[in-house]
C-alpha positions in Angstrom: 31.8 -57.3 -77.9 30.4 -56.8 -81.4 28.7 -53.4 -82.2 27.0 -54.6 -85.4 23.4 -53.3 -85.3 21.7 -56.1 -87.2 21.7 -59.8 -86.6 19.6 -62.7 -87.9 16.3 -62.9 -86.1 15.4 -65.8 -83.9 12.7 -68.1 -85.4 9.6 -68.3 -83.4 10.2 -72.0 -82.7 13.7 -71.1 -81.3 12.5 -68.4 -78.9 11.6 -70.8 -76.1 15.0 -72.5 -76.3 16.8 -69.2 -76.4 15.0 -67.9 -73.3 15.5 -71.2 -71.5 19.3 -70.9 -72.1 19.3 -67.3 -70.9 17.2 -68.2 -67.8 19.5 -71.2 -67.1 22.6 -69.1 -67.4 21.1 -66.4 -65.2 20.0 -69.0 -62.6 23.6 -70.5 -62.3 25.1 -67.0 -62.1 22.7 -65.6 -59.4 23.1 -68.8 -57.5 26.7 -67.8 -56.8 25.6 -64.7 -54.9 24.8 -66.9 -51.8 26.4 -70.3 -52.4 29.5 -69.3 -50.5 27.7 -68.1 -47.4 27.8 -71.5 -45.7 31.5 -71.9 -46.4 32.9 -68.7 -44.9 34.1 -70.5 -41.7 35.9 -73.3 -43.7 37.4 -70.7 -46.1 38.7 -68.7 -43.1 40.5 -71.8 -41.8 41.7 -73.1 -45.1 43.0 -69.7 -46.4 44.3 -68.5 -43.0 42.5 -65.2 -43.0 40.0 -63.7 -40.4 36.3 -64.2 -40.9 35.8 -60.5 -41.3 38.1 -60.6 -44.3 36.6 -63.7 -45.8 33.2 -61.9 -45.7 34.4 -59.8 -48.6 33.9 -62.8 -50.8 30.2 -62.2 -50.6 30.2 -58.5 -49.9 32.6 -57.9 -52.8 30.4 -59.8 -55.1 27.3 -57.7 -54.2 29.3 -54.5 -54.3 30.6 -55.2 -57.8 27.0 -56.0 -58.9 25.9 -52.6 -57.6 28.7 -50.8 -59.5 28.3 -52.6 -62.8 24.5 -52.9 -63.2 23.8 -49.1 -63.7 26.1 -49.2 -66.8 24.2 -52.1 -68.5 21.7 -49.7 -70.1 24.6 -48.2 -72.1 26.1 -51.6 -72.8 22.9 -53.1 -74.2 22.4 -50.0 -76.4 26.0 -50.0 -77.6 26.6 -53.7 -78.3 24.5 -56.6 -79.9 22.7 -59.0 -77.5 24.9 -61.8 -78.7 28.1 -59.9 -77.9 26.7 -58.9 -74.5 25.8 -62.5 -73.7 29.1 -63.9 -74.7 30.9 -61.2 -72.7 28.6 -61.8 -69.7 28.9 -65.6 -69.5 32.5 -65.6 -70.7 33.5 -63.2 -67.9 31.5 -65.3 -65.4 33.2 -68.5 -66.6 36.6 -66.9 -66.3 35.9 -65.7 -62.8 34.6 -69.2 -61.9 37.9 -70.8 -63.1 40.0 -68.2 -61.3 38.1 -68.9 -58.1 38.2 -72.6 -58.4 42.0 -72.7 -58.8 42.8 -69.8 -56.6 46.0 -70.4 -54.5 45.0 -67.9 -51.8 42.4 -65.4 -50.6 43.5 -62.5 -52.8 43.2 -64.4 -56.1 39.9 -65.9 -54.9 38.5 -62.4 -54.2 39.6 -61.3 -57.8 37.7 -64.4 -59.2 34.6 -63.4 -57.2 34.7 -59.8 -58.5 35.1 -61.1 -62.1 32.2 -63.5 -61.6 30.0 -60.6 -60.3 30.9 -58.4 -63.3 29.6 -61.0 -65.6 26.5 -61.7 -63.5 25.5 -58.0 -63.3 24.9 -57.9 -67.0 22.8 -61.0 -67.3 19.5 -60.0 -65.6 19.1 -56.8 -67.6 19.9 -58.7 -70.8 17.4 -61.4 -69.9 14.7 -58.8 -69.2 15.4 -56.9 -72.4 15.5 -60.0 -74.5 12.1 -61.2 -73.3 10.6 -57.8 -74.0 11.9 -57.8 -77.5 11.1 -61.5 -78.3 7.8 -62.2 -76.6 4.5 -60.5 -77.7 2.8 -58.4 -75.0 -0.1 -60.9 -74.6 2.4 -63.6 -73.5 5.0 -61.4 -71.8 3.8 -61.9 -68.2 4.1 -65.6 -68.1 7.6 -65.4 -69.7 8.7 -62.6 -67.3 7.5 -64.9 -64.5 10.6 -67.0 -65.2 12.8 -64.2 -64.0 11.1 -64.5 -60.6 12.5 -68.0 -60.4 15.9 -66.6 -61.0 15.6 -63.7 -58.5 13.8 -65.5 -55.7 14.7 -69.2 -56.0 18.4 -69.1 -56.9 19.5 -67.1 -53.8 17.1 -69.1 -51.6 18.6 -72.5 -52.5 22.2 -71.2 -52.9 23.2 -71.9 -49.2 21.5 -75.4 -49.4 23.5 -76.4 -52.5 26.6 -74.9 -51.0 26.2 -76.9 -47.8 25.7 -80.1 -49.8 28.8 -79.5 -51.9 31.0 -78.3 -49.0 31.7 -81.8 -47.9 33.7 -82.3 -51.1 35.7 -79.1 -50.4 34.9 -75.4 -51.1 36.7 -75.5 -54.5 33.9 -77.9 -55.8 31.5 -75.0 -55.5 33.2 -73.5 -58.5 34.4 -76.7 -60.3 30.8 -78.0 -60.5 29.6 -74.6 -61.9 32.3 -74.3 -64.5 31.0 -76.9 -67.0 27.5 -75.6 -66.7 28.7 -72.1 -67.5 30.7 -73.4 -70.4 27.7 -75.3 -71.8 25.5 -72.1 -71.5 28.2 -70.1 -73.3 28.4 -72.6 -76.2 24.6 -73.1 -76.6 23.9 -69.3 -76.2 26.5 -68.5 -78.8 24.8 -70.7 -81.4 21.2 -69.7 -80.6 21.4 -66.0 -79.9 20.7 -64.0 -83.1 18.8 -60.8 -82.3 18.4 -57.4 -83.7 19.3 -54.6 -81.4 22.3 -52.7 -80.0 25.0 -51.2 -82.2 24.0 -47.6 -81.5 27.2 -45.6 -81.6 26.8 -43.9 -78.2 30.0 -42.4 -76.8 31.0 -43.5 -73.3 30.9 -40.7 -70.7 33.7 -41.6 -68.4 32.6 -39.0 -65.8 29.2 -40.7 -65.6 30.8 -44.1 -65.1 32.9 -42.8 -62.2 30.0 -41.0 -60.6 27.8 -44.1 -60.9 30.5 -46.3 -59.3 31.0 -43.9 -56.4 27.3 -43.3 -56.0 25.8 -46.7 -56.2 28.9 -48.4 -54.7 29.1 -46.0 -51.8 25.4 -46.2 -51.1 25.1 -50.0 -51.2 28.4 -50.4 -49.2 27.3 -47.9 -46.5 23.8 -49.4 -46.1 25.2 -52.9 -46.0 27.7 -51.9 -43.3 24.9 -50.4 -41.3 22.9 -53.6 -41.7 25.8 -55.8 -40.6 27.2 -53.6 -38.0 30.6 -53.3 -39.7 32.4 -50.6 -41.5 36.1 -51.3 -41.4 36.9 -48.5 -39.0 34.9 -45.9 -41.1 31.5 -44.9 -39.8 29.0 -46.6 -42.2 27.1 -43.3 -42.8 30.2 -41.8 -44.5 30.2 -43.9 -47.7 26.4 -43.8 -47.7 26.4 -39.9 -47.7 29.3 -39.8 -50.2 27.2 -42.1 -52.4 24.1 -40.0 -52.2 26.0 -36.8 -53.1 27.6 -38.6 -56.1 24.2 -39.9 -57.2 22.7 -36.3 -57.1 25.5 -35.2 -59.4 25.1 -38.3 -61.5 21.4 -37.7 -62.0 22.0 -34.1 -63.0 24.6 -35.1 -65.5 22.3 -37.8 -67.0 19.4 -35.4 -67.4 21.8 -33.1 -69.4 23.3 -35.9 -71.5 20.1 -37.6 -72.4 19.0 -34.5 -74.3 21.5 -35.6 -77.0 21.0 -39.4 -76.4 24.4 -39.7 -74.7 23.4 -40.7 -71.1 25.0 -43.6 -69.5 21.7 -44.4 -67.8 18.7 -42.8 -69.5 16.2 -41.5 -66.9 13.3 -41.0 -69.3 11.5 -44.1 -67.9 10.7 -42.0 -64.9 8.4 -39.9 -67.1 6.1 -42.9 -67.3 3.6 -42.9 -64.4 3.1 -46.7 -64.6 6.8 -47.3 -64.5 7.3 -45.1 -61.4 4.4 -46.6 -59.4 5.5 -50.1 -60.2 9.1 -49.2 -59.4 8.2 -47.8 -55.9 6.0 -50.8 -55.2 8.8 -53.1 -56.3 11.1 -51.4 -53.9 8.7 -52.1 -51.0 8.4 -55.7 -52.1 12.2 -56.1 -52.1 12.5 -54.3 -48.7 10.2 -57.0 -47.3 11.7 -59.9 -49.2 15.3 -59.2 -48.2 15.1 -57.1 -45.1 12.3 -59.1 -43.4 12.1 -62.5 -44.9 15.8 -63.0 -45.4 17.3 -61.2 -42.4 14.8 -60.4 -39.6 12.9 -63.7 -39.6 15.9 -66.0 -39.5 17.4 -63.8 -36.7 14.1 -64.0 -34.8 13.9 -67.8 -35.2 17.4 -68.3 -33.9 17.7 -65.6 -31.1 14.1 -65.6 -29.7 12.5 -69.0 -30.5 15.9 -70.7 -30.2 16.1 -72.9 -33.3 19.4 -73.8 -35.0 20.8 -72.2 -38.1 19.9 -75.3 -40.1 16.3 -75.3 -38.9 15.8 -71.6 -39.5 17.0 -72.1 -43.1 14.6 -75.0 -43.6 11.8 -73.0 -42.1 12.0 -70.2 -44.7 12.6 -72.6 -47.6 8.9 -73.3 -48.3 8.2 -69.6 -48.7 11.1 -69.1 -51.0 10.0 -72.1 -53.1 6.4 -70.7 -53.2 7.6 -67.3 -54.4 9.7 -68.8 -57.2 7.3 -71.4 -58.4 4.3 -69.1 -58.6 6.2 -66.6 -60.8 5.1 -68.1 -64.1 1.4 -68.9 -63.1 1.0 -65.4 -61.8 2.6 -64.0 -64.9 0.0 -66.0 -67.0 -2.8 -64.4 -64.9 -1.2 -61.0 -65.6 -1.5 -61.7 -69.3 -5.2 -62.2 -68.8 -6.2 -59.5 -66.3 -3.4 -57.0 -66.0 -1.5 -55.9 -62.9 -4.1 -54.2 -60.8 -6.3 -57.2 -59.9 -3.2 -59.1 -58.7 -1.1 -56.3 -57.1 -3.9 -55.0 -54.8 -4.7 -58.4 -53.1 -1.0 -59.2 -53.1 -0.3 -56.0 -51.2 -3.1 -56.9 -48.7 -1.5 -60.4 -48.1 1.9 -58.8 -47.8 0.6 -56.4 -45.1 -1.1 -59.2 -43.3 2.0 -61.4 -43.3 4.2 -58.6 -42.0 1.6 -57.7 -39.4 1.3 -61.3 -38.2 5.1 -61.4 -37.6 4.6 -58.6 -35.0 2.3 -60.9 -33.0 5.0 -63.6 -32.6 6.5 -64.5 -29.2 9.0 -66.9 -27.7 6.3 -69.6 -27.5 5.0 -69.2 -31.1 5.1 -72.7 -32.7 7.5 -73.1 -35.6 4.6 -74.3 -37.8 2.8 -71.0 -37.2 5.8 -69.0 -38.2 6.1 -71.0 -41.4 2.4 -70.3 -42.2 2.9 -66.5 -41.6 5.9 -66.6 -43.9 3.9 -68.4 -46.6 1.2 -65.7 -46.4 3.9 -63.0 -46.9 5.5 -64.9 -49.8 2.1 -65.5 -51.4 1.4 -61.8 -51.3 4.9 -61.0 -52.8 4.4 -63.6 -55.5 1.2 -61.8 -56.6 3.1 -58.6 -56.9 6.6 -59.3 -58.1 6.0 -60.6 -61.7 3.1 -58.2 -62.5 5.1 -55.2 -61.2 8.2 -56.0 -63.2 6.2 -56.7 -66.4 4.0 -53.6 -65.9 7.0 -51.3 -65.3 9.0 -52.5 -68.4 6.0 -53.1 -70.6 5.0 -49.4 -70.2 8.2 -48.3 -71.9 8.9 -47.9 -75.7 11.4 -50.3 -77.2 14.3 -47.9 -77.2 14.1 -47.6 -73.4 13.9 -51.3 -72.5 17.6 -51.6 -71.8 17.6 -48.6 -69.5 14.4 -49.6 -67.7 15.9 -53.0 -67.1 19.1 -51.4 -65.7 17.1 -49.1 -63.4 14.9 -52.0 -62.1 17.9 -54.3 -61.5 19.9 -51.5 -59.8 16.8 -51.0 -57.5 17.1 -54.6 -56.4 20.6 -54.0 -55.1 19.8 -50.7 -53.4 16.5 -51.9 -51.9 18.1 -55.0 -50.5 20.8 -53.1 -48.8 18.3 -50.5 -47.6 15.9 -53.1 -46.2 18.6 -54.8 -44.2 19.9 -51.5 -42.9 16.5 -50.2 -41.9 15.1 -53.2 -40.1 18.4 -54.2 -38.4 18.8 -50.6 -37.2 15.3 -50.4 -35.8 15.8 -53.8 -34.1 19.1 -52.6 -32.5 17.5 -49.3 -31.3 14.6 -51.2 -29.8 16.8 -53.7 -27.9 18.2 -53.4 -24.4 21.4 -51.3 -24.5 23.5 -54.2 -23.1 22.3 -56.7 -25.7 25.0 -57.9 -28.0 22.4 -58.6 -30.7 18.8 -57.5 -31.3 16.5 -59.1 -28.7 12.8 -59.9 -28.7 11.7 -56.4 -28.0 13.9 -54.9 -30.7 12.8 -57.5 -33.3 9.2 -56.9 -32.4 9.7 -53.1 -33.1 11.3 -53.9 -36.4 8.3 -56.1 -37.4 6.0 -53.3 -36.4 7.8 -51.0 -38.8 7.6 -53.7 -41.5 3.9 -53.8 -40.9 3.8 -50.1 -41.6 5.7 -50.7 -44.9 2.9 -53.2 -45.7 0.2 -50.6 -45.1 2.0 -48.1 -47.4 2.2 -50.8 -50.1 -1.6 -51.4 -49.9 -2.2 -47.7 -50.3 0.2 -47.3 -53.2 -1.2 -50.4 -54.9 -4.5 -48.5 -55.4 -2.5 -46.2 -57.8 -1.9 -49.1 -60.2 -4.0 -48.4 -63.3 -6.4 -50.8 -64.9 -5.1 -52.3 -68.1 -5.0 -49.9 -71.0 -3.9 -50.3 -74.6 -2.8 -46.7 -74.9 0.9 -46.2 -74.0 1.9 -43.1 -72.1 4.0 -40.6 -74.1 7.7 -40.4 -73.4 10.0 -37.5 -74.4 12.2 -38.5 -77.3 15.9 -38.3 -77.3 17.2 -34.9 -78.2 13.9 -33.2 -77.3 
């Protein structure tokens, strides 16, 4: 990656095309998080390995993301946006090729890890690029496109995977390969941005602490949520991760005094950033833990619909969340975050509360309506909160704020799954092999409590102000 600090600026007329390329590349890359989920059984048979082993093709992808993302603040500071983009998409393309032509499971797993390493860099790069290219008065609408990537790509990944699976699982990679190559070529020609090139030394100890901390925490929480741990109690890696993160934070606070932190934590000095970050965590708890895990489980085990039907039932809500990203962002540009986040939190709490009223005889259409209410609320919150959080930071902290926000997505997703699945298991009959109606009802009640907390916290979102909050400078 190039470390040159100055590049030719992008003309105004080319900004839209550049962002479109970045969004398209990110969409294809995030799509690969979930595209293999419907092919695990076929892969197990074709590769001759147990299903529990094949699961690492998705778990390994997410775990690699959790390890790499916290380093992206340093990467975006150290290297030019063009160099970061070429490395990100180039790495993803290489991983896709390795996966598509893998002779066995081991090589396929390596390909997935390489894919994930490239993917992890893209979302922080996309966020940082939008913040630097788009003026504040139009930033919300443009940031809304990120919601399409975050919400829509994972939602339709299994659907696309199921459609392609009839051709064979390798086509899931072969069809993506030319798209990645086109994005690489177009991005290389369009991406000319100032930024990066700051000669920051790499603190190896911070990299190791980050990997153990975030990797251990996400792995432990994911193992709790899925009821697996490979013979090791799931709480062990989670506790090791938390301890490593405490040491990591202490080290970053010391290093950032000289501008040498791997992940600069000064964004936490901004009240608007912290409030938006906490609310975003609650949004992601609900989006992943409830909408993506609990609700399909309830539809299949209590109402008794098939896996295909449960997937179709949650698809309208996923589409609503993705498609409202840009219109809600445009509203944010006009009115700010507070008038959108507060009603969004109320809708979120109502949707979560309505889930707790469901029973075995609840019509599927009613469940879909409840899900749409929840997703409507989340759509009013996600884009404004992301834009509010990052927009409150000075330019020099954009990359680290983006890294913090994207890391939170991984941790909150794992935490939401672990929290609600654990509550559902504790509330179920002891002899039940999976969470039953009583356990899932208890989990939905806890989710309703999360919604109430979100409503209360939304009141802390400040009205729009043109005066930025002060942030301690590096070296202070």
